[in-house]
N, C-alpha and C positions, 0 to 999 in steps of 0.2 A: 242294883244287886250284881250285875255283871262286872262292874268295876271292883266291887268288894271281892268277888270270887277271883278275879285276875290277880289282885294284890295279895290276897291270902295264899293263892297257889304259888306265887313267886316267893313269898316269904318262907313258905314251908319247904319248897324245893331247894332253896339256898341254905336252909338250916344245917345241912350236913356237909356244906362246902368248907373244908378245913382251910384251904388256901385263902379264902376271903373272910375267915372267922365267922361265917354265917351271914355276912352282909351281902345284899344284892342290890342291883340297880333297877329302878323303876322310873321311867321318864314321866315328867309332868309338863313337858314342853307342849304347848298347844299344837305346834306343827307336827311333832312326833306322834301325837295322839290322833291326828287327822286320819280318817278311814277306820278307826277303831270304834268300839261301843262305849268308850270312856271319854270324859271331857276333863279339861283342866280343873274346872270348878269341883266336880264330884270327887276327883282323885285327891285334890288338896284337902277337901273336907274330911275324907276318910283318914288321910295321914294325920291331920291335926287332932282329930278325935281320938284315934288309936294311940297317938303319942301321949296325949293328956291322960288317957286311961291306963297307961303303963303297959300297953300291948306291943309297942315297937320302940326301938332306940335307933338313933341316927349317927352318922359320921358327917363331918364337915366336908364340903367340896373345896376345890382350889383351881386356880388357873396359872399357867406358866408358859413361857416361850421356849420352844425347842428348835434346834437347828438340825436339818437333815443332811445326809451325805451328798445329795444332789444340789446343794446350795440353797434350797428352799427352806423356809421356816414356817412354823404355824403356832397357833396358840393351843396348847394342850390344856384341857380342863377335865377335872374329875368331879362328877356331880355327887350330890348327897347320896349316901347309901343307907339302906334300911335293914334292920334285923329284928326277927321275932324275939320277944323276951320269953323267959321261962313261963311266965303267966299265959302267954298266948299259945306256946307249945303244949302246955298242960291242957288247955281248952281243946286243942287239936286232938290230943291223945284220947280225951274223953269220948271223941266221936270216931275213934279208930283211924285218924288221919296222921300219917307219918311222912317224913321226907322221902322214904322209899316208895310210897304209893301215891305221892302227891300228883304226879302227872296223869295217873289213871282217874283221878277225881277232878282235877283242874286242867283239862286238856285245852291248850290254846286254840282259838279259832282264828286262823290266818287268812280266811277267805277274802276278807276286805282290807287286810293290812296293806299299807303303801310299800311297794317293793322297788320303786324307782325314786331316786333322790337326785336333785339337780342343784348344783352350787355355782355361785358366781366366780369369776376369775379372781385369783389371789394375786396381789401386786405388792411390791416393796415401795415404801415411802420413807426414805431415810433409813433408820434402823428398825422401822416398824413394818409389819406385814398386815395388809388390810384386804378385805374381801373374803371370798370363800364361804359366803353365807348361803343358807338355804333360800332358794327362790321358787315361787309357785310356777306351775306350767299348765297349759291346756292339754287335755288328752287328744292325741291324734292317732292315726293308723299306726304310725311308727312307735309311739310310746306304748300303745296297747300291745303290739307285737312283742316289744322288749319286756314288758311286764308279765305277759303270759308265759314267756320262757322261764322267768325266775319263779313264778308260781308253780310251774310244772316241776321244777327241780325241788322246790320246798315241799310239794305234795309227796314226792318220792321219799324224801328224807323222813317224813312223818310215819311212813310205813316200815321203817327199819329201826333197829336199836343201836345205841351208841353208848360207850362207856369210856371215861368216867363222866359222862355228861348227858343231858337230854338231847334229842334231835335238834340240831341248830336250824335256823332259817336265815335267809339272806335278803339283803337289799343290794341293788346295783347303783353305785354312786357315779354320776357323770359330773364333769367339771366344765368351767368356763361357759356356763349357760347363758351369760349376758351378751355373748358375741352376736353380732348381726347375722341373720341367716343361719342360726345354730342348727346343726344336723345330728345331734346326739352321737358325736364321734370323737369326743374328748374324755379321757378317763374311762370309767365304766367298770371298775373292779367290783367284785362281789365281797361284801363285808357282813359280818354278824353284828347286829345292832348292840350298842353298849360297848364296854371296854373290858369285858371279862371272858370273851369268846376264845375258842381254841386258837384262832389266828394270832393272838397275842402271847400265846404260850411259847416257852423256849423250845427249840427243835427237839431236844431230848424228851420233853414232856409230851409233845405232839405224837411221838412215836409210841407212846403207851396207849394211845386210843385203840379201841376195838370196835369194829362194825359188825353187827349181828354175831358177836362172840368171836370173830376172827381177828387175828393180828393184822396190822396194816403195813403198807409201804408208802412212803412219800416219793412220788415221781417228780423229780425236779428238772425243769427245763434249764439247761446250762446256757448262760449268757443270753437270756431271752431278748432283751431290748437290742443288744448288739446284733443278734441274728436277724431280728425284724428290720433293723436299719439297713442291713445289706440286702434283704429281700425287697425293700422299698426302692432301692437304687438299681435293682436288677442285677446284682452281683452276689448271689447266694454264697455264704461263707462256707469254707471247707470245715466241716464239723470235727475232723480229726485234729484240727489245730485249736489251741487255746487263744482266743482273741486278746486275753489279758497278759499274754506272755510277751513282754517287751524286754529286749536285751538290756541288762544293767539296771533293771527296775524291779522293785518288789511287786509281786502279782496283786496282793490285796490292795496296795496303794493305787496301782493302775486301775483296778476295778472301781475304787471309790472315785477316782478322778473322772473316769468315763461316765459314771452315774451323774456326777455334778455337771459335766459337759452337756449331757442329754437334758439335765434339769433346767439349764438356762437356755438351751437351744443354740449355743454358739461356743466357740473356743474362748476361754476366759483370757482377759488381758492382764489380770492380776491374780495373785494367789487367793483361792477361795478360803473362807474362814476356817482356821484350824488345820488346813492341809500343809502349810509351810512348816509348822511345828512338827507335824507327824512325819513329814519327809525327812526333816533334820534328825529326828530320833531314830528312824529306820536306818538312815545312812551314817549315824553316829557323827553328825556334823554340828558345829555351832550354828545356831539359827542365822546368824549374821553372814555365814558363809554358804548359805543355801543358794543354789543357782536360780536365776530368774525363771518365772513361770514359762516364758517363751521357750526356754531350753527343754523343759519337761514336755510341753505341748509338741515341740518338734520331734521328740522321740516317739510320741504316741502317733502322730500323723505320718511318721515315716513308715509305720506298719499299717496305719489306717488312713491313707491320704484323702479318702472321700469325706472324712469328717470335717475337712476344711470348708466344705460347702453346706454344712448343717443349716446355717441361718438362711442362706439363699433357698434351700430346699424346704424350709419350714418344718423340719423334723425335730421334734422335741418330746419331752416326757409324756404329755397328755395324748399326743397322737400315737405314740408307741404303746402306751398303756391301753388305749382303746383296742388296738389290733390284738394285743396280748390277751386281754380279757375276753374278746370275742372268740379267739381260738380255744381258750380254756372252757368257756361256757358251752360252745358247740360240742366239745369233747364230752362234757358232763351230760348234755342232752342226748348224745348218741348212746352213752352208757345207760341212761335211763330208758330211752325208747326201745332199744333193741335187746337190752340185757337185764333191765331192772336192777342195775348196779348203782348204789349211791356213792357219791364221791364228795370230798371236802376240799375246796380250793384254798391255797395259801399264796395268792398273787400269781406267781409263775410256777406253781407246783400243784399236784393233785394227790390227795390222800385217798387210797382205795384199799379194799381187802387184799391181802397179800397174794391170794390166788389169781387176781386179775391184773397183776403187774405187767405181764407181756401184752395183754390186750390193750391196756391203757397206754402203754408206750407207743404202740402202733397207731392208735387213734390220735394221740397228741401230735405225732409226726405228720400224719395226714392232714390234721386240722390246721397246723401252722403253715403247711404248704398251700392249702386252699385259701386261707384267710389272710395270711401274711406274706405269701410268696417266698418263704424261706425254708432252709433246711435247719434242723435242730438236733442236738444231742440230748438225750434224756438220761438222767442219773438216778437210779433207785436208791433210796435211803431206808435202811432197815433198823429196827431196834436191836440192841446187843443181845 
């Protein structure tokens, strides 16, 4: 019955989602259902029966390979989606159940939900990317502490209202968990389960969010990974300077190249995929006349000479991401514990009610100094 209620609640709450045409995601993965009161067997039984009865309709899933700016790649998959048919919605209405009151009747129980995710290391094998799979782990004092922090944040969000969405809840995903002596210090970003959460919205749409009826501001940490890099080597960056301002080079291109360098953890010896063509277009050059990658790297390291030692220092995306996520999460916890203020992370930024912009900026600066040893510049982004 609990599985039926959860599925019914999700179908009903998604029915008024115009962007997804009423379709919603409901995981049937046994690993994803671990810690819930549903099982793969009873969920698939419900789905098959309701589909046969004409109560739901589905879309097909897909898988594809996508390339990231940091040089990494991954398999993107979109799972099957489900939508309530008119017949099911009519049955809901007969019992005074509507999309607007769905969450008051079908309130999620997150008390036992798994909030920590551990994935194996992703590696390249020829043109293929392998790994990055979910892996089980034993509970320890460290994992319990990490999980309790996320549950505390999720509990806070449940007590506040959000529009145009229900209160989100987070998982913290750690990476490279198969490394010997793993210390839960790689990756660690907070994500909303599924692929329809606000973190995937375009920036303009995110700025339409309201928290407790208040407009929001997105507090964006400028050059987060670059700032952390300088903190790690004990040379805090002067935040009045733009680290991506390289003489004679396009800023957006420099930023993408730096992201790719951190992605592979060393200076590239050949042009990363797609970057040569992009540089040629920006500079209005024939691709064949594009300078060698060594010339581009020389310009970047002239401004940032310490990047030459990246590989020797072992500084790369997963280490930087862990420190970044820690600084963001500790800021969120301070907002919760001292002020009962909910916040929504988007990797290196925080969305908060607009009246708490100044407080959030101060807390972010202090948190980055404490956990990353670096100075940062915070840029507020408001809706028009």
